[in-house]
Residue, then its C-alpha position, 0 to 999 in steps of 0.5 A: m324166422h320172420s313172418h310176412a303178410i301174405p297178399m290176398a291177390g290170387r285168392r278168391a273172396p267169398r261171394g257175399l264179400i264181393a257183393a258187399a264190396a260192389l255195393s260200397l263202391a257203388a255208393t262211393f261212386a254215387a257220392l262223388q257224382p255232381l248233385p242235380a241242378m235243382a239240388q245245387a240251386r237250393a243248396l248254394p245259389d249262384f248270383t253271378d248271372l243275376v249281377e251281370q244281368t241287373g247290375p248295369s241298371v243300378v245307379n249311384i246317387r250323390t246329393t249336394e246342398k249349399a252349406k250355410n255359414l258353417g262357422r267355427g263350430g260347423a260339424q264335419v262328418d264323413p259324407n258317407l255317414e251323413e245320409f245315415f244320420r239324417r235318415f234316422g234323426i241322429p244329431l250330427p257330431n259337433n266336431r271342428g274340422p278344417r272348414g269349421n275354421n273358415d268363416d267364408d264357406e257360405d254357399v259353397p257346395q258341400r257333399r251331403g250324402v250318397g244313395s242308390g237307385f235303379i233305372l225304370s225306363a230306357d229314357g232316363f227315369v230313375m227310382t230311389n227313396a224320397h229321403v235320398v233326394d230330400g233337401a238336395d240342391e244338386l243330384i249326380v247320377t253315376l252309371t256303372d259305365k262311369r258316366e255321370f248326369k245331373a238329375k232332376v227330381i220329378g216327384a217325391d212322396a215322403r209318406t211312402d219314401v218313394a222318389v222319381v228322378k230324371i236324367d238326360a239319357t237314352g238307351l239305358p238298361a231298365v230293370k224288370i219288375g217282379d210280382v210281389n204277390k209271388l214272393k215267398v218267405g224264405e226265398w233268396v233275394m239280392a241287393i245292389g247299391s252303394p253302401f258307404n259310397l262303395e259302388n256296385t256292392v252286392t249282398a244277398g239273403i232271404v225274405s224274412a217276412k212280408q206285410r211287415d207293418t212299419g209304415d203308415f201307407l205301406p207294408f214292408i218286405q223284411t229281409d236279412v240282406a245286408v243293407n247299410p247307409g248308401n244302399s237306400g233307394g237300391p233294388l231288392i232283386n229276386m232269383r229271376g232278376e226281377v226287382v221286387g222292392i226298394n231297400s229303404q230302412i234298417y233296424s239297428p240299435s247300434g247304427g250299423y247293419a244288425g240283420i234286419s232290413f226293410a224294402i218297399p214292395i215294388d208294386e206299391a212303389i210303381r203305383v206311386a211312381d206312376q203318379l209322380r211321373t204324371t202329376g209330380r205328386v201323389i193323390r190320396g183319399r181321406i175321411g178325417v178320423r183318428i184311429a187305433p188298434v182294437t185289442k182282443e180284450v176290448a173286442e171280447s168285452i164289447g161283443l165284437g168277438k175278434a180283434v179286427g177293425a180300426l177303432v175311431q178315436g176321434v172325428e175331425p170337424a167338417t170332414p167326410a166322416e163327420k158329415a156321414g155320421i161316423e162317431a168316436g168309438d165306432i169300429i170300422v170293420k169293412v170298406d166296400g166289403r173289403g175287410v179291415d183286419k188291422s187298423v193300419d189297413l184303413p188308411r191304406i184302403i182309403g188312401a187308394a180311393k179316388p177323392g170324390s168317390k163314395v165308399t161304404l163303411q161297415v162300423f160296429r157301434r154299441g153292439s150292432y153293425k151299421d153301414v155308413a156311406v162316406t164321400v172320400a176327400e183328398l189327403e193334404a199335408d199333415k197339419p199339427r192340431a192343438g188338443a182340446t181339453p174339457g173345461e172345468a165344471p163343478s160336480s153336480a149333486a147327481g155325481k156319485a161314486h161308482l167303480g171308484l168314479v165321481v162324475s158330473d154333467l157336461t155343460d152345453a159349452q163343453k158339449k159344443e166344444l167336444r162335439v158330443r151329444g152327451g157324456v159325463r166328466v170324471d171329477t175323481a178316479e180312484g180304486a179300480a178306475a184309477r188302476a184302469g188308467l182313468r183320471e180327472g177330466d176324462v169324459i165317459l161316453s158309453i158303458d158296455n155299449a150303452e150311450i151315456a147322456d148325463s150323470k143320472q143315466f150314468g148312475t142308473v146304468v152303473g147300478k145295474l152292473d154285475k160287480n163281479k164282472a169287468v165293465t168296458l167304458l168308451v172314454r174321451r181324453g182331450e181330442w181322442v177316444n179309447y176303450v177302457v176296461i175296469r176290472p173288479a178288485r180281487 
């Protein structure tokens, strides 16, 4: 006999099993239902509408310049890579190409690089990076509808890497400007540009960090959006279709995209662009100081407490800072009541001040706070300065070994050259002083906030020090000053 399975149809299942089966079916059915719109957006953002909305406002920028006598040794580089080499200071490969064999190539327009940009206004103003247009003899702007226009540079600011160009067109689709203050770390963003001259390329990622200090006058937005040579000058767009930044830099040990890119915040860029459109240049304030960060060790050792402010390493002659009495070794902690949390904050705050206006600096000097009024001057183009060094002077009889130091008085000529009232010159640095980095020729201006006038006072102050505690010296080397902490030998 063969046994057969008997179907369960016709039998009544126990009530508990029916309930369990119903719950299981309900759960399965629920799992098959579409997710709520909010959950879908968080799980997998859809950029298609954003691309349709913002894509027409993004342009391709080609730059050309006249090749000057390339000769037989002229380098031939893929034009799509040349912008990358120029931007990051990499020497061009010295390959011999077809044009390298032609000595008659002088003044022939050569394609130099490609970049991106976006339309600021319907009447043809376009924003891009300063490094995209730098040195170009001709700019060609291509719209998404394939129309091409010759562009004129209205202005470029190398310090912020922002440029504005103009094309002769009207009725153009301008971008919407977003609020950078509302931008959050982890938020989805999108970039459109022309990497390697591949026009209208869309990439996306998230905001990795804000206020990244990689520039002198601008804090950058860091993202993981794929940005490559040719993306420079293109927009960084949020999920509302608003431009929040200009793609400007990448971190790349190899030359290609490595997962870190930087964008100029659009609010800062617009402020620069407005000045470029109005005057063709950017006007910034300056007071004439060289600054450095304040370390936690130095802040604690001089009584400042927190590592805040900007350490004045040097004061340039005939500048507002010198006229106001700012001294090397001062730590500027506030400007008109606004805190200077990091040293990079100072040039940004002063740079935004109108030349001719007065600002009040709160400085920490030798253990106490002091307010100093300074009239802001206009920042000019950077000029190289030759570093001054103290002249040679024999050690005086008063020079004695302290903390591994042998010092001598400064001559009147040296004080005048260094623009200091007092101090002592280091003739020999050994032991703890040498380990702290002191060396011959350094000038010691103060010890633990006590100003040093000469070698006699130096000996008096050092003689009262606790030999088991660290001592903080304000030291001038060349043209600039810094704090040095000498620790006792263990």
